[in-house]
VOGU-3710 file (C-alpha; in Angstrom, 3 decimals, decimal comma):
1> mnssttrlde> 142,148/92,148/95,904  139,890/89,311/95,177  138,566/86,327/97,251  141,523/84,127/96,338  144,003/86,519/97,942  142,288/86,633/101,255  144,470/84,958/103,911  143,037/82,360/106,339  145,557/80,849/108,642  145,656/77,170/109,886
11> seaaagvilk> 144,010/78,014/113,245  141,053/79,451/111,222  140,958/76,264/109,154  141,087/74,120/112,370  138,238/76,052/113,862  136,088/75,183/110,849  136,186/78,398/108,944  135,294/78,043/105,361  138,507/78,517/103,250  136,972/79,518/99,937
21> lptaptissp> 135,334/82,863/100,158  132,651/83,943/97,760  133,433/86,374/95,008  132,838/89,985/96,018  129,071/90,491/95,416  128,002/93,396/93,132  126,171/95,950/95,393  125,399/99,384/93,869  125,442/102,360/96,206  122,222/103,213/97,757
31> epgeyleyfh> 120,276/106,476/97,062  119,068/109,143/99,672  115,820/107,902/100,978  116,864/104,297/101,426  118,165/104,769/104,814  118,030/107,034/107,803  120,135/110,144/107,347  122,190/109,136/110,559  123,784/106,448/108,452  125,104/108,652/105,607
41> kyialvpggq> 128,512/109,058/107,563  129,115/105,388/106,992  127,821/104,960/103,604  129,977/107,944/102,497  133,160/105,965/103,596  132,466/103,440/100,798  133,639/104,116/97,437  130,837/104,283/94,810  129,745/100,754/93,648  132,554/98,990/95,759
51> cgqelvdqid> 130,494/97,991/98,692  130,850/94,340/97,829  134,693/94,595/97,435  135,102/96,596/100,575  133,315/93,828/102,355  135,746/91,257/101,134  138,923/93,499/101,621  137,957/94,223/105,203  138,620/90,634/106,158  142,422/91,182/105,743
61> iirdlfaemd> 142,178/94,542/107,431  140,376/93,114/110,560  142,748/90,168/110,594  145,897/92,308/110,609  144,520/94,425/113,432  143,293/91,807/115,702  144,000/88,260/114,921  147,471/88,299/116,780  146,741/90,999/119,227  148,037/90,397/122,735
71> datartvhap> 145,591/90,561/125,648  147,028/93,720/127,128  146,888/95,720/124,014  143,303/94,345/123,394  142,239/95,371/126,805  143,479/98,778/126,679  141,128/101,876/126,795  142,600/104,887/125,113  141,176/108,237/126,460  138,846/109,835/125,378
81> ytwslnqvlg> 137,365/106,530/124,103  135,364/104,459/126,629  135,669/100,978/124,809  138,744/98,718/124,956  139,909/97,509/121,554  138,289/94,190/122,434  135,126/95,909/122,909  135,365/97,756/119,669  135,856/94,290/117,855  132,859/92,829/119,965
91> hlvdcervfg> 130,774/95,827/118,751  131,840/94,866/115,169  130,658/91,202/115,903  127,366/92,503/117,033  126,731/94,828/114,138  127,740/92,120/111,563  125,240/89,786/113,226  122,363/92,350/113,709  122,727/94,038/110,307  123,258/90,781/108,406
101> yraariasgd> 120,020/89,484/110,014  118,306/92,814/108,864  119,559/92,425/105,377  118,107/88,666/105,343  114,715/89,986/106,566  114,460/92,910/104,189  115,839/91,122/101,143  113,321/88,366/101,570  110,429/90,982/101,432  109,433/90,642/105,161
111> atvlsgfden> 107,377/93,543/106,028  107,665/93,264/109,771  109,095/96,285/111,352  112,341/95,394/112,972  113,646/96,764/116,168  116,745/98,799/117,010  119,442/97,772/119,246  121,452/99,324/122,061  125,082/98,848/121,110  126,306/99,730/124,559
121> sfvlamryae> 124,059/97,275/126,359  125,327/94,556/123,905  128,890/95,283/124,554  128,442/95,069/128,208  126,181/92,016/128,313  128,358/90,005/125,944  131,429/90,454/128,158  133,631/91,544/125,402  136,135/93,369/127,706  137,201/89,835/129,107
131> aradvlyrew> 137,407/88,074/125,728  140,499/87,325/123,647  140,938/89,267/120,499  141,825/86,301/118,365  138,660/84,404/119,371  136,583/87,492/118,775  138,158/87,867/115,286  137,181/84,354/114,380  133,563/84,994/115,543  133,548/88,181/113,230
141> lalrianltm> 135,153/86,363/110,465  132,493/83,579/110,525  129,676/86,074/110,544  131,244/88,131/107,640  131,712/85,123/105,509  127,989/84,108/106,181  127,042/87,501/105,103  129,123/87,473/102,013  127,687/84,103/100,999  124,222/85,368/101,440
151> fsrltpvhwa> 124,837/88,633/99,583  126,299/86,735/96,658  123,135/85,230/95,713  120,955/88,295/96,088  119,547/89,724/92,844  118,897/93,379/92,039  115,271/92,884/93,050  116,577/91,600/96,563  118,750/94,737/96,903  115,952/97,020/96,186
161> qrgsvagnvl> 113,494/95,600/98,745  112,493/98,084/101,539  111,933/97,361/105,024  111,509/99,170/108,379  113,908/99,436/111,348  112,552/101,274/114,357  110,088/103,023/111,972  112,703/104,177/109,473  112,996/102,950/105,864  116,027/100,737/105,111
171> tarataciia> 116,814/98,867/101,986  118,749/95,630/101,689  121,307/97,498/99,684  121,838/100,310/102,183  122,091/97,678/104,915  125,052/95,967/103,241  126,763/99,356/102,532  126,221/100,369/106,247  128,107/97,296/107,435  130,998/98,049/105,134
181> ghtthhteiv> 131,093/101,840/106,147  130,602/101,131/109,834  133,375/98,755/109,780  135,712/101,102/107,996  134,840/103,825/110,572  135,874/101,787/113,483  139,011/100,232/111,885  140,198/103,675/111,013  139,778/104,760/114,576  141,644/101,489/115,922
191> vrrlesa> 144,550/102,259/113,662  144,849/105,787/114,968  144,557/104,472/118,593  147,421/101,884/117,944  149,614/104,583/116,315  149,287/106,979/119,151  149,719/104,468/121,946
//
């Protein structure tokens, strides 16, 4: 799939979503030492050298899961999970925003040590449990398009830049691949939850 096949509907156009997506950026797979070992479980979910295409392809995946999800389904918590499906999507919104910001800071050569964030506190504070899935989807989509647009203009020099998050090394390249793998991780769980509901 390329950018021209990604589907955006009329409501997204009316909301001001950019209709022409950037071409999938070329992002090589990060090497060990470019990220905290904890993140390997996400990076391992991204096919080698396919991070950019995965980021584009996930737009249709997230859209199919959430754009038309009814409130009852979106607000359901399936044991043993502790978040509703809405809260999972809200978490993806937060991570898209936070990791996109980290990628921008690191790619620019900013040596400032960036802080971590508490995903559970974010999910509660942002009241995702009460939100509508279609609205959260549009927020996520706007952030993903913004990140893809930024990623599309980065050079190999940008991607190799090293930064520090909570005292741990992170490259711009690893940050982008973590976004992709983390999104895959959660969408696979959402699919399993919906299939077993």
